[in-house]
N, C-alpha and C positions, 0 to 999 in steps of 0.2 A: 505493498500499499504505501502511495507518495505521503510525503508530510502534507501537501495542500488535500489531499483525500481525508487523509484522517484529521486535522484542522475542520476542513468543511463537514466533515460527518460528526464531528464535535460539538461543533457550533449548532446544527441541525438537531441534537440531542439536546443540548441546555432549552433550547425554546422550546420542545416539544414536552419536557418537564415540568417547562414552566409555565404552560398551556393548561396540561392538567393538574397542578398546584393552583393555580388559578380560579379553572372550575369547581375545586374541592372546596374552595375559599370562600367562593360568590355568597351560598346561602348568607352570610356572616357579612358581608361587605369588606373584604377583607382582601386585598391581591400581594402576593408570591414576596413584593419589597416589604410590606408591612409585615409581614409574617415572621423574614427574617429577622428583623429589628424587635419583634416579638417573641421572639423566639430566645434569639442572644439577652435580651435585657433578663425575660428568667431563666437562664443558664447561669448567666454570669452577674445579673444584679447589675446595679447601676453604673452607668458609662456614661463617660461627658460624648458629643454628639460627633468630637474629632475621635475621639475611642470607636465609636461605632463606623462612623465613615471608612474607620484605617483596618477594622478588622472584618467587612463585608466587600471591601473593596468598591466603596462606592463614593463617586465625587460628592463635595459639601453641597452644590443646589443642590439634586436629585433626595440627596439626604434632608435633607432640609423640607422639601415636600411633603415628605414621606412620614418624618415627625408632624408637619403639619397635619396629617392629616391624622394622624393618631392621635393628638393631641383633640381635634375638634370631635372627634368618636369618641374621645373619655376613656381613652387605653393607656395614653403615656402624659406625664407632667415633666415637664422642664423645670429644674430649679438650678437658680445663679448659682456659678461657683465664686473662688476667690478672685479670681480674674472677671472683668465685667462680659468679653467675650466668650468665655467659659459656662457652656451652660451642663448640667447634668441630668439625663434622661431617665426616668424611673414608672414602672409600671403603675399602673391606679390599681384600686383594690377590686373595680371592676374587671379590670382584664387577667389579675389574678382568677377570679372567680371564674370566668369564660375561659380562661389558657386549654381548662383540660378539655374540651368541648371545642376546641380551634385543632388541639392536638390529635384528638380522635379522629375527626376528620383526612390531617394531615397523615397521620400514620396509614389510615383506611386507602386512603390512594396510593402512597408509596406500597403497599403491600400489593395493590395490585397491578401499578408500574413494575412491581419484580416478580409476578405470580408464576413465570416462567423463565426466568433465570434460576439456575439450582444454586442452591447454598455456595460450594465450594467455586462457581464463575464468580458470587454475591463478592467473598472475602477477597478473590484475588482482584476482585476493582478496587477494592474498599486500600486493599496493598500498595497498587499502582498509582491512586490518587494522589494518596497520603507521601509519598515517593514523591511522585512528581510536586507537587503542592510546596513541598519540603524546597528541593531544589529552585522554585520561582521566588521563595519569601528570604 
């Protein structure tokens, strides 16, 4: 397989996975970008907007828009830091309450996507992705 074909296929796969996740989250009024922020905050706790952007590899403007949407929905709040420009983002009580429902929808989506991929292949894919990601960081 040529490098071009490999990257083209990865890009197509990424878009399809995002679309499937968006379909699963649609009943909750969420999109994959919002889910990523919610998941990271649930997993890691309160983070600055800059830390979220760096961790998720998302530039500042789209991250700002995503956070603003989540604030309007009542799922995150912004807490001023020591510096005026620094804002900590944290989940609201509403988000903590709803998180298990969202997570269940995401897990069901993931299981449906993986149903025809043997466990050994899933593990190998995870290993390869981890190696590749470490090389990029």
